[in-house]
C-alpha positions in Angstrom: -8.6 17.5 31.7 -10.4 14.1 31.3 -8.3 11.0 31.8 -8.9 9.7 28.2 -7.4 12.9 26.6 -3.8 12.8 25.7 -1.5 15.7 26.1 -0.5 16.4 22.5 1.8 19.4 23.2 5.5 18.9 22.3 8.0 18.8 25.2 10.9 19.6 22.8 12.2 23.1 23.2 16.0 23.2 22.5 17.0 23.0 18.8 20.3 21.5 20.0 18.3 18.5 21.3 17.0 17.7 17.8 17.2 14.0 16.9 20.1 13.1 14.5 19.1 12.9 10.8 20.1 9.4 9.8 20.3 7.7 6.4 17.0 6.0 7.3 15.3 9.3 7.8 16.4 10.5 4.4 15.5 7.2 2.7 11.9 7.7 3.8 11.7 11.4 3.0 9.7 12.7 0.1 11.8 13.3 -3.1 11.2 16.4 -5.2 12.5 17.3 -8.6 12.0 21.1 -8.6 8.5 21.6 -7.4 7.2 18.2 -8.5 7.0 15.3 -6.1 8.7 12.2 -7.4 6.7 9.1 -6.5 8.7 6.3 -5.0 8.0 2.6 -5.1 7.3 0.2 -7.9 7.6 1.7 -11.4 4.6 1.8 -13.6 3.9 -1.4 -15.4 3.9 -1.6 -19.2 0.9 -3.9 -19.0 -1.1 -2.9 -15.9 -4.0 -4.9 -14.6 -7.5 -3.5 -14.9 -10.0 -3.5 -12.0 -13.4 -4.9 -12.9 -16.7 -5.7 -11.2 -17.9 -9.2 -11.6 -20.9 -10.8 -10.1 -20.3 -14.5 -9.2 -22.5 -17.0 -7.4 -21.5 -17.1 -3.8 -20.7 -20.8 -3.8 -18.3 -20.4 -6.8 -16.5 -17.6 -5.0 -16.4 -19.6 -1.8 -14.8 -22.6 -3.6 -12.1 -20.4 -5.0 -11.4 -18.8 -1.6 -11.3 -22.2 0.0 -8.2 -23.1 -2.1 -6.2 -20.7 0.1 -3.9 -17.8 -0.4 -3.3 -17.0 -4.1 -6.8 -17.9 -5.1 -7.2 -14.7 -7.2 -4.0 -15.5 -9.2 -5.1 -19.0 -9.8 -8.5 -17.7 -10.9 -6.8 -15.4 -13.5 -4.7 -18.3 -14.8 -7.8 -20.4 -15.2 -9.5 -17.6 -17.1 -6.4 -17.1 -19.2 -6.4 -20.9 -20.1 -10.0 -20.9 -21.1 -10.1 -17.5 -23.0 -10.7 -17.8 -26.7 
């Protein structure tokens, strides 16, 4: 076998050697309600944001990005202030 190939076969054979199922394991497990997978995470927003495609001059975008982290949020606030 070439040196860059990994051995992907499992070495675990004895069911008594199975790892302990901890609370962390169950916290990360998929949750089902009947046959339906229940999604975890942030609940759906009552007022979700909408993805748009917008063409901007490169220098304008560069100036916004140069303001550092959070530039998109600041851009939205600026648009909100100037919206009719």
